[in-house]
Structures are given as C-alpha cells and as structure tokens.
C-alpha positions as CSV (number, residue, x, y, z in Angstrom):
1,M,99.7,176.4,91.3
2,F,97.2,173.6,90.9
3,Q,94.4,173.9,93.4
4,P,91.8,171.1,93.0
5,R,88.3,172.0,94.3
6,K,86.6,168.7,93.3
7,I,88.3,165.4,93.8
8,L,87.0,162.1,92.7
9,V,88.0,158.9,94.5
10,P,86.8,155.7,93.0
11,T,86.6,152.8,95.5
12,D,86.2,149.1,95.4
13,F,86.4,149.0,99.2
14,S,89.9,147.5,99.1
15,E,92.7,148.7,101.5
16,D,94.4,150.4,98.5
17,S,91.2,152.3,97.8
18,D,91.0,153.4,101.4
19,L,94.5,154.7,101.2
20,A,93.5,156.7,98.1
21,F,90.6,158.1,100.0
22,R,92.9,159.2,102.9
23,M,95.3,160.8,100.4
24,A,92.3,162.7,98.9
25,L,91.2,163.8,102.3
26,S,94.7,165.2,102.9
27,I,94.7,167.1,99.6
28,A,91.1,168.3,100.1
29,G,92.0,169.7,103.5
30,K,94.8,171.9,102.0
31,F,92.6,173.3,99.3
32,R,89.2,173.2,100.9
33,A,88.0,170.8,98.2
34,R,85.0,168.5,98.0
35,I,85.5,164.8,97.6
36,F,83.2,162.6,95.5
37,L,83.6,159.0,96.7
38,L,82.4,156.7,94.0
39,H,81.7,152.9,93.9
40,V,80.7,151.3,90.6
41,I,78.7,148.1,90.5
42,S,79.6,146.1,87.5
43,N,76.7,144.1,86.1
44,Q,78.5,142.6,83.1
45,N,79.0,139.1,84.7
46,L,75.4,138.6,85.7
47,A,74.2,137.9,82.2
48,D,76.6,135.0,82.0
49,Y,74.5,133.1,84.5
50,C,71.3,133.2,82.4
51,L,69.4,134.6,85.4
52,D,65.9,136.0,85.2
53,Q,65.9,139.7,84.7
54,S,63.8,140.3,87.9
55,I,66.5,138.4,89.9
56,V,69.3,140.5,88.3
57,D,67.4,143.7,89.0
58,R,66.7,142.8,92.7
59,F,70.4,141.9,93.1
60,L,71.6,145.2,91.6
61,N,69.1,147.2,93.7
62,E,70.3,145.4,96.9
63,S,73.9,146.0,95.8
64,V,73.3,149.7,95.5
65,V,71.8,149.9,99.1
66,F,74.7,147.8,100.4
67,S,77.3,149.9,98.6
68,H,75.8,153.2,100.0
69,E,76.1,151.7,103.5
70,K,79.8,150.7,102.8
71,L,80.6,154.2,101.4
72,Q,79.1,155.7,104.6
73,D,81.3,153.3,106.7
74,V,84.4,154.5,104.8
75,I,83.5,158.1,105.4
76,N,82.7,157.5,109.1
77,R,86.0,155.7,109.7
78,N,87.9,158.7,108.4
79,K,85.9,161.5,110.2
80,Q,88.9,162.4,112.3
81,I,90.8,163.7,109.3
82,G,88.9,166.9,109.1
83,D,85.7,168.7,108.2
84,I,85.7,167.9,104.5
85,R,82.6,167.5,102.5
86,V,82.4,164.0,101.1
87,I,79.6,163.2,98.6
88,P,79.1,159.4,98.2
89,D,77.8,158.0,94.9
90,V,77.0,154.6,93.5
91,R,76.7,153.9,89.8
92,K,76.0,150.7,87.8
93,G,78.0,149.8,84.7
94,Q,81.5,149.3,83.3
95,P,83.7,150.7,86.1
96,Y,86.2,152.8,84.1
97,E,83.4,154.2,81.9
98,E,81.3,155.2,85.0
99,I,84.4,156.8,86.6
100,L,85.0,158.9,83.5
101,K,81.3,159.9,83.3
102,E,81.3,160.9,86.9
103,A,84.5,163.0,86.4
104,S,83.0,164.7,83.4
105,E,79.5,165.3,84.8
106,R,80.8,166.8,88.1
107,K,83.7,168.7,86.4
108,I,86.3,167.0,88.6
109,D,89.7,168.7,88.9
110,L,91.6,165.6,90.2
111,I,91.1,161.8,90.3
112,V,92.8,160.0,93.1
113,I,92.9,156.3,92.4
114,A,94.8,153.2,93.6
115,T,96.8,151.4,91.0
116,H,95.3,148.1,92.0
117,G,91.9,147.0,93.2
118,K,90.7,143.6,94.2
119,T,91.5,141.9,90.9
120,G,94.5,141.4,88.7
121,L,98.1,140.5,88.9
122,Q,98.8,143.2,91.4
123,K,102.5,142.7,91.7
124,Y,103.1,143.3,88.0
125,F,100.6,145.5,86.3
126,I,98.5,148.6,86.9
127,G,94.9,147.5,87.2
128,S,93.0,147.6,83.9
129,V,90.4,150.0,85.3
130,T,93.1,152.4,86.6
131,E,95.0,152.2,83.3
132,K,91.9,153.1,81.3
133,V,91.0,156.0,83.6
134,M,94.6,157.3,83.5
135,K,94.7,157.2,79.7
136,E,91.2,158.7,79.1
137,A,90.7,161.2,81.9
138,K,90.4,164.9,81.0
139,C,91.8,166.0,84.4
140,P,95.0,165.0,86.3
141,V,95.0,161.5,87.9
142,L,97.0,160.8,91.0
143,L,98.0,157.1,91.1
144,L,98.7,155.5,94.4
145,P,100.7,152.3,94.3
146,S,99.5,149.1,95.9
147,Q,100.5,148.6,99.5
148,E,100.6,144.8,99.0
149,K,104.1,143.3,99.3
C-alpha cells in the first residue's frame, strides 16, 4: 500500500490551491506525513519592463517576505485539521521547474496540486504548470479539479 511520508503542495494562494492543501492535510493525517507547502515567485515578466536591477531585487525580496506571511496564513487557517507538520517554503524562478526541484531535493513521495491556478482557460484545460509537473514528476501526482463552475 502506498504510504506517503512527504507531501508537496504547490500554492498560488487561489481557492483551488487551498483545496489541494486541505486534501494533503487529510492524507497526511492518515499516514503521519509531513507537508511541504511551496509558493514560487515567477520573475520572468519583470525583465519585460526594463526595470533597474535594484528595483527588481527589492521587489523580489519583498515578495518573498509577503509570500512567507501568506503561507503562514494558509497554515493558520487550517490548524483545526490536525497536528500535522507543515514546512512552508518560497522559491523564485519558473514555477514548474521550482516545484520539480523541490520535489527532488526533499525526496517527495506525493505532489498534491490543483489543476488550475489563477491563470489560463480554466474551464477547458489543465493549467500549464500543473501539466508540466504531472508529466515530469518522479513521484505520484494527485490532481484536484477546479471548483470553479
């Protein structure tokens, strides 16, 4: 029987990502697993604005601090679900690449991810980040469909 001990939950702070986190908490409770809650800050669009590098660096650093606070909020909102160890992390880069790196570095057993984030044609396609993670992950991936109607 599959018994995950390390579960990765990527989040973009959307409602669908919150649902994926709650599902991971439920699974973690059954198997006494740890959850790694990850947010990736994409910096690819900042170069398009021809901003000074010091401004880009300051923005990214402030984004990391803000993202850590938001991750803690997500964890605190779900404390009632159980006494499960949740390790928050923020990375900068291409989201799907950073998700796969995190999974590899932490030797993740299961990735729980929403099929749609904040972008894309949500009613018709799996999100591009989710699709790439699903295709390239070295561990099982649990896809949770969008709750948007």
